[in-house]
Gaussian input, Z-matrix of N, CA and C with variables (Angstrom, degrees):
# hf/3-21g

backbone

0 1
 N
 C     1     B1
 C     2     B2     1     A1
 N     3     B3     2     A2     1     D1
 C     4     B4     3     A3     2     D2
 C     5     B5     4     A4     3     D3
 N     6     B6     5     A5     4     D4
 C     7     B7     6     A6     5     D5
 C     8     B8     7     A7     6     D6
 N     9     B9     8     A8     7     D7
 C    10    B10     9     A9     8     D8
 C    11    B11    10    A10     9     D9
 N    12    B12    11    A11    10    D10
 C    13    B13    12    A12    11    D11
 C    14    B14    13    A13    12    D12
 N    15    B15    14    A14    13    D13
 C    16    B16    15    A15    14    D14
 C    17    B17    16    A16    15    D15
 N    18    B18    17    A17    16    D16
 C    19    B19    18    A18    17    D17
 C    20    B20    19    A19    18    D18
 N    21    B21    20    A20    19    D19
 C    22    B22    21    A21    20    D20
 C    23    B23    22    A22    21    D21
 N    24    B24    23    A23    22    D22
 C    25    B25    24    A24    23    D23
 C    26    B26    25    A25    24    D24
 N    27    B27    26    A26    25    D25
 C    28    B28    27    A27    26    D26
 C    29    B29    28    A28    27    D27
 N    30    B30    29    A29    28    D28
 C    31    B31    30    A30    29    D29
 C    32    B32    31    A31    30    D30
 N    33    B33    32    A32    31    D31
 C    34    B34    33    A33    32    D32
 C    35    B35    34    A34    33    D33
 N    36    B36    35    A35    34    D34
 C    37    B37    36    A36    35    D35
 C    38    B38    37    A37    36    D36
 N    39    B39    38    A38    37    D37
 C    40    B40    39    A39    38    D38
 C    41    B41    40    A40    39    D39
 N    42    B42    41    A41    40    D40
 C    43    B43    42    A42    41    D41
 C    44    B44    43    A43    42    D42
 N    45    B45    44    A44    43    D43
 C    46    B46    45    A45    44    D44
 C    47    B47    46    A46    45    D45
 N    48    B48    47    A47    46    D46
 C    49    B49    48    A48    47    D47
 C    50    B50    49    A49    48    D48
 N    51    B51    50    A50    49    D49
 C    52    B52    51    A51    50    D50
 C    53    B53    52    A52    51    D51
 N    54    B54    53    A53    52    D52
 C    55    B55    54    A54    53    D53
 C    56    B56    55    A55    54    D54
 N    57    B57    56    A56    55    D55
 C    58    B58    57    A57    56    D56
 C    59    B59    58    A58    57    D57
 N    60    B60    59    A59    58    D58
 C    61    B61    60    A60    59    D59
 C    62    B62    61    A61    60    D60
 N    63    B63    62    A62    61    D61
 C    64    B64    63    A63    62    D62
 C    65    B65    64    A64    63    D63
 N    66    B66    65    A65    64    D64
 C    67    B67    66    A66    65    D65
 C    68    B68    67    A67    66    D66
 N    69    B69    68    A68    67    D67
 C    70    B70    69    A69    68    D68
 C    71    B71    70    A70    69    D69
 N    72    B72    71    A71    70    D70
 C    73    B73    72    A72    71    D71
 C    74    B74    73    A73    72    D72
 N    75    B75    74    A74    73    D73
 C    76    B76    75    A75    74    D74
 C    77    B77    76    A76    75    D75
 N    78    B78    77    A77    76    D76
 C    79    B79    78    A78    77    D77
 C    80    B80    79    A79    78    D78
 N    81    B81    80    A80    79    D79
 C    82    B82    81    A81    80    D80
 C    83    B83    82    A82    81    D81
 N    84    B84    83    A83    82    D82
 C    85    B85    84    A84    83    D83
 C    86    B86    85    A85    84    D84
 N    87    B87    86    A86    85    D85
 C    88    B88    87    A87    86    D86
 C    89    B89    88    A88    87    D87
 N    90    B90    89    A89    88    D88
 C    91    B91    90    A90    89    D89
 C    92    B92    91    A91    90    D90
 N    93    B93    92    A92    91    D91
 C    94    B94    93    A93    92    D92
 C    95    B95    94    A94    93    D93
 N    96    B96    95    A95    94    D94
 C    97    B97    96    A96    95    D95
 C    98    B98    97    A97    96    D96
 N    99    B99    98    A98    97    D97
 C   100   B100    99    A99    98    D98
 C   101   B101   100   A100    99    D99
 N   102   B102   101   A101   100   D100
 C   103   B103   102   A102   101   D101
 C   104   B104   103   A103   102   D102
 N   105   B105   104   A104   103   D103
 C   106   B106   105   A105   104   D104
 C   107   B107   106   A106   105   D105
 N   108   B108   107   A107   106   D106
 C   109   B109   108   A108   107   D107
 C   110   B110   109   A109   108   D108
 N   111   B111   110   A110   109   D109
 C   112   B112   111   A111   110   D110
 C   113   B113   112   A112   111   D111
 N   114   B114   113   A113   112   D112
 C   115   B115   114   A114   113   D113
 C   116   B116   115   A115   114   D114
 N   117   B117   116   A116   115   D115
 C   118   B118   117   A117   116   D116
 C   119   B119   118   A118   117   D117
 N   120   B120   119   A119   118   D118
 C   121   B121   120   A120   119   D119
 C   122   B122   121   A121   120   D120
 N   123   B123   122   A122   121   D121
 C   124   B124   123   A123   122   D122
 C   125   B125   124   A124   123   D123
 N   126   B126   125   A125   124   D124
 C   127   B127   126   A126   125   D125
 C   128   B128   127   A127   126   D126
 N   129   B129   128   A128   127   D127
 C   130   B130   129   A129   128   D128
 C   131   B131   130   A130   129   D129
 N   132   B132   131   A131   130   D130
 C   133   B133   132   A132   131   D131
 C   134   B134   133   A133   132   D132
 N   135   B135   134   A134   133   D133
 C   136   B136   135   A135   134   D134
 C   137   B137   136   A136   135   D135
 N   138   B138   137   A137   136   D136
 C   139   B139   138   A138   137   D137
 C   140   B140   139   A139   138   D138
 N   141   B141   140   A140   139   D139
 C   142   B142   141   A141   140   D140
 C   143   B143   142   A142   141   D141
 N   144   B144   143   A143   142   D142
 C   145   B145   144   A144   143   D143
 C   146   B146   145   A145   144   D144
 N   147   B147   146   A146   145   D145
 C   148   B148   147   A147   146   D146
 C   149   B149   148   A148   147   D147
 N   150   B150   149   A149   148   D148
 C   151   B151   150   A150   149   D149
 C   152   B152   151   A151   150   D150

   B1=1.4292
   B2=1.5351
   B3=1.3595
   B4=1.4692
   B5=1.5253
   B6=1.2922
   B7=1.4584
   B8=1.5331
   B9=1.3106
   B10=1.4681
   B11=1.5294
   B12=1.3116
   B13=1.4643
   B14=1.5173
   B15=1.3079
   B16=1.4663
   B17=1.5186
   B18=1.3026
   B19=1.4550
   B20=1.5157
   B21=1.3289
   B22=1.4636
   B23=1.5240
   B24=1.3094
   B25=1.4721
   B26=1.5255
   B27=1.3231
   B28=1.4632
   B29=1.5305
   B30=1.3111
   B31=1.4569
   B32=1.5240
   B33=1.2938
   B34=1.4625
   B35=1.5199
   B36=1.3032
   B37=1.4549
   B38=1.5180
   B39=1.3207
   B40=1.4636
   B41=1.5205
   B42=1.3150
   B43=1.4599
   B44=1.5262
   B45=1.3048
   B46=1.4611
   B47=1.5282
   B48=1.3261
   B49=1.4596
   B50=1.5319
   B51=1.3403
   B52=1.4587
   B53=1.5245
   B54=1.3109
   B55=1.4594
   B56=1.5250
   B57=1.3312
   B58=1.4604
   B59=1.5270
   B60=1.3283
   B61=1.4616
   B62=1.5229
   B63=1.3174
   B64=1.4621
   B65=1.5251
   B66=1.3128
   B67=1.4700
   B68=1.5302
   B69=1.3339
   B70=1.4651
   B71=1.5233
   B72=1.3345
   B73=1.4611
   B74=1.5294
   B75=1.3132
   B76=1.4631
   B77=1.5252
   B78=1.3159
   B79=1.4665
   B80=1.5301
   B81=1.3266
   B82=1.4600
   B83=1.5178
   B84=1.3206
   B85=1.4581
   B86=1.5221
   B87=1.3091
   B88=1.4608
   B89=1.5242
   B90=1.3189
   B91=1.4602
   B92=1.5230
   B93=1.3332
   B94=1.4601
   B95=1.5288
   B96=1.3272
   B97=1.4600
   B98=1.5229
   B99=1.3234
   B100=1.4612
   B101=1.5295
   B102=1.3049
   B103=1.4589
   B104=1.5280
   B105=1.3249
   B106=1.4673
   B107=1.5191
   B108=1.3186
   B109=1.4653
   B110=1.5205
   B111=1.3112
   B112=1.4656
   B113=1.5292
   B114=1.3265
   B115=1.4616
   B116=1.5229
   B117=1.3067
   B118=1.4542
   B119=1.5250
   B120=1.2938
   B121=1.4623
   B122=1.5181
   B123=1.3109
   B124=1.4637
   B125=1.5232
   B126=1.3030
   B127=1.4708
   B128=1.5305
   B129=1.3200
   B130=1.4654
   B131=1.5200
   B132=1.3312
   B133=1.4636
   B134=1.5253
   B135=1.2848
   B136=1.4598
   B137=1.5210
   B138=1.3067
   B139=1.4579
   B140=1.5136
   B141=1.3160
   B142=1.4796
   B143=1.5147
   B144=1.2758
   B145=1.4597
   B146=1.5206
   B147=1.3072
   B148=1.4660
   B149=1.5150
   B150=1.3122
   B151=1.4639
   B152=1.5017
   A1=107.99
   A2=118.40
   A3=119.94
   A4=110.72
   A5=113.89
   A6=119.99
   A7=108.81
   A8=116.91
   A9=120.03
   A10=109.76
   A11=113.68
   A12=119.99
   A13=107.52
   A14=115.65
   A15=119.28
   A16=109.13
   A17=115.19
   A18=120.97
   A19=108.23
   A20=116.07
   A21=118.21
   A22=109.83
   A23=117.10
   A24=119.25
   A25=111.35
   A26=116.28
   A27=121.33
   A28=109.53
   A29=115.24
   A30=120.51
   A31=110.62
   A32=117.53
   A33=124.12
   A34=112.81
   A35=118.04
   A36=121.17
   A37=115.00
   A38=119.33
   A39=122.14
   A40=109.23
   A41=116.20
   A42=119.47
   A43=110.24
   A44=116.24
   A45=120.81
   A46=109.70
   A47=116.72
   A48=120.62
   A49=110.41
   A50=116.45
   A51=119.99
   A52=111.44
   A53=116.48
   A54=120.75
   A55=110.73
   A56=117.07
   A57=120.42
   A58=111.44
   A59=116.43
   A60=119.93
   A61=110.87
   A62=117.03
   A63=119.36
   A64=111.09
   A65=117.36
   A66=120.46
   A67=110.39
   A68=117.10
   A69=120.91
   A70=110.46
   A71=116.32
   A72=120.11
   A73=110.61
   A74=116.99
   A75=120.58
   A76=111.05
   A77=116.80
   A78=120.10
   A79=110.75
   A80=117.25
   A81=120.70
   A82=111.65
   A83=116.94
   A84=120.86
   A85=111.23
   A86=118.12
   A87=120.60
   A88=113.78
   A89=118.08
   A90=120.62
   A91=109.28
   A92=118.23
   A93=119.33
   A94=111.00
   A95=117.50
   A96=119.55
   A97=110.16
   A98=117.36
   A99=118.90
   A100=110.79
   A101=115.29
   A102=120.36
   A103=109.02
   A104=117.61
   A105=119.05
   A106=110.10
   A107=114.29
   A108=118.24
   A109=108.50
   A110=117.00
   A111=119.19
   A112=109.95
   A113=114.55
   A114=118.69
   A115=109.29
   A116=114.69
   A117=119.15
   A118=107.94
   A119=116.23
   A120=120.49
   A121=107.25
   A122=114.02
   A123=118.76
   A124=107.92
   A125=116.23
   A126=117.59
   A127=108.93
   A128=115.26
   A129=119.65
   A130=109.05
   A131=114.38
   A132=117.55
   A133=108.66
   A134=114.26
   A135=118.11
   A136=109.15
   A137=115.04
   A138=119.79
   A139=109.24
   A140=115.48
   A141=119.65
   A142=108.71
   A143=114.91
   A144=121.35
   A145=109.34
   A146=115.45
   A147=119.47
   A148=109.10
   A149=116.84
   A150=120.61
   A151=112.91
   D1=130.90
   D2=-179.18
   D3=-70.40
   D4=145.22
   D5=-179.02
   D6=-74.42
   D7=124.56
   D8=-178.79
   D9=-86.60
   D10=145.32
   D11=179.00
   D12=-99.19
   D13=125.05
   D14=179.52
   D15=-98.46
   D16=142.16
   D17=177.87
   D18=-105.91
   D19=146.85
   D20=177.89
   D21=-66.73
   D22=150.71
   D23=-179.74
   D24=-64.57
   D25=147.30
   D26=179.50
   D27=-71.27
   D28=147.78
   D29=-179.10
   D30=-92.83
   D31=79.49
   D32=173.78
   D33=49.82
   D34=34.04
   D35=176.01
   D36=72.15
   D37=19.07
   D38=-179.67
   D39=-99.48
   D40=129.25
   D41=179.48
   D42=-77.33
   D43=160.29
   D44=179.37
   D45=-62.95
   D46=-36.09
   D47=179.36
   D48=-62.21
   D49=-45.58
   D50=178.76
   D51=-65.03
   D52=-38.56
   D53=179.38
   D54=-63.35
   D55=-46.12
   D56=179.57
   D57=-66.19
   D58=-38.11
   D59=178.57
   D60=-64.87
   D61=-40.08
   D62=-179.97
   D63=-68.67
   D64=-35.63
   D65=177.35
   D66=-66.66
   D67=-41.39
   D68=178.98
   D69=-65.00
   D70=-40.50
   D71=179.19
   D72=-66.17
   D73=-41.62
   D74=179.09
   D75=-63.80
   D76=-39.67
   D77=179.00
   D78=-66.81
   D79=-39.62
   D80=179.66
   D81=-65.99
   D82=-38.46
   D83=-178.04
   D84=-75.95
   D85=-35.71
   D86=-174.32
   D87=-89.07
   D88=-8.59
   D89=179.38
   D90=-86.82
   D91=121.78
   D92=-179.81
   D93=-69.65
   D94=154.43
   D95=178.59
   D96=-67.16
   D97=154.81
   D98=179.70
   D99=-66.08
   D100=149.84
   D101=179.20
   D102=-68.10
   D103=143.61
   D104=179.05
   D105=-66.85
   D106=146.29
   D107=178.93
   D108=-73.16
   D109=142.19
   D110=179.90
   D111=-64.65
   D112=136.76
   D113=179.84
   D114=-77.95
   D115=137.88
   D116=177.49
   D117=-89.19
   D118=125.19
   D119=178.47
   D120=-91.56
   D121=100.12
   D122=178.88
   D123=-88.10
   D124=138.30
   D125=177.42
   D126=-66.30
   D127=134.04
   D128=179.57
   D129=-69.79
   D130=146.39
   D131=176.78
   D132=-66.50
   D133=148.64
   D134=179.68
   D135=-65.63
   D136=142.15
   D137=-179.64
   D138=-70.12
   D139=130.04
   D140=179.44
   D141=-98.76
   D142=142.27
   D143=178.31
   D144=-70.89
   D145=142.14
   D146=175.95
   D147=-70.26
   D148=147.10
   D149=-178.25
   D150=-72.10

């Protein structure tokens, strides 16, 4: 008797491309934006008198 090849069951008609796209979209939406970098307060140069 020839050995039959079994295929894995289909995932509800969703293509791998759609699955990967949905995962990428979910990651983009659920990832919070990066925290703003702290501003460095540099001391202003002293005002020079005009000549």
